[in-house]
N, C-alpha and C positions, 0 to 999 in steps of 0.2 A: 525179782525175788520178793518184793513187798507183797505182791498179789498172792504168791504161793504161800507166804507166811500167814496172810489173812485167811486163806482157805483152810490151812491146817488148824488155825485157832478156831475157826467156825466148826470144823469137824470135831474138835476136842470138846467144846462147850455143848454141842448137840449130842455127842456120845454120853457125856455126863448126865444131861437132862433125860436122855433116852432110858438110862438105867436108874431113874429116880421117880419120885412122885412130887407133887407140888410143895412138899415140905423140904425138898432138897435131896441131895445125894447122900446116901448113908456111908458108903465106903468109896472114897475117891482115889484110894491108892496113890496118895500124894507123892510119895518118894519114887514109886515105880514109874508113874506117869512122867514125873520130872526127869528121871534118869533116861527114859526113852526119848523124850523131847531133846535132852542135851546130847544124846547120841546122834540124833538127826542134825542138830546144829553143828556138831563136830564133823560129821560126814560131809556136810555142805561147806566146811571151812569157814563158818561164820562165828566162831567162838570169840573173836575179838570185837564183834559188832552186836551180837544178840545174846540174850539169856532168857531163862524161864522165870516168870513172876506169877504171883497170885493176883487175881483181879475179879471183877464182876462184869459179865458181858450180857447184853440184851439179846435174847433169843428172838422174841417177837412181841407184839403188843399184848397178847393174851398171857404169855408165860413170863414176861418181864425179865429181870436180871437174875443171873445165876452165878454162884461162886465157881471159879474155874482157874486153871493154869493157862498161861499163854506165852508165846514167844514174843519178846519185845526188844526194842533197841536198848543197848547198855545203859543209856541215860534215863530210862524209864524205870521207876521203882514200883514194887508190888505193894498191895494193900496190907500184907503182913508177910513176915518171913516164912519160907516153905517149911522150915524146921518147926515153927510154931504150929502150922496147920497139921503137920504130921503128928506132933505131940497131942494136939486136941483130938485128932482122929483116933489115935491109939489109946487114949485115956478117957473116952466118952463115958458118961454115966447114963446108960440107956434105961 
């Protein structure tokens, strides 16, 4: 299961980077992505062991680290609460 979760996390960060430029992703759809990830966790029966967190993941040496959401063990905390990321996204001053 750990390998499957790592593959999903890699897909997510690469999808975010795919839809962005080097300045980062403009619309991460934080709550929609989090809800979809949580539905997958529920479907797999992993809700007591895993949750969705915010993090930074390295894509490769040339692209560096990108802000993302990922599936993590319950004892691992995110870099910031998902609600805070959602608020920042919805209240950006472009």
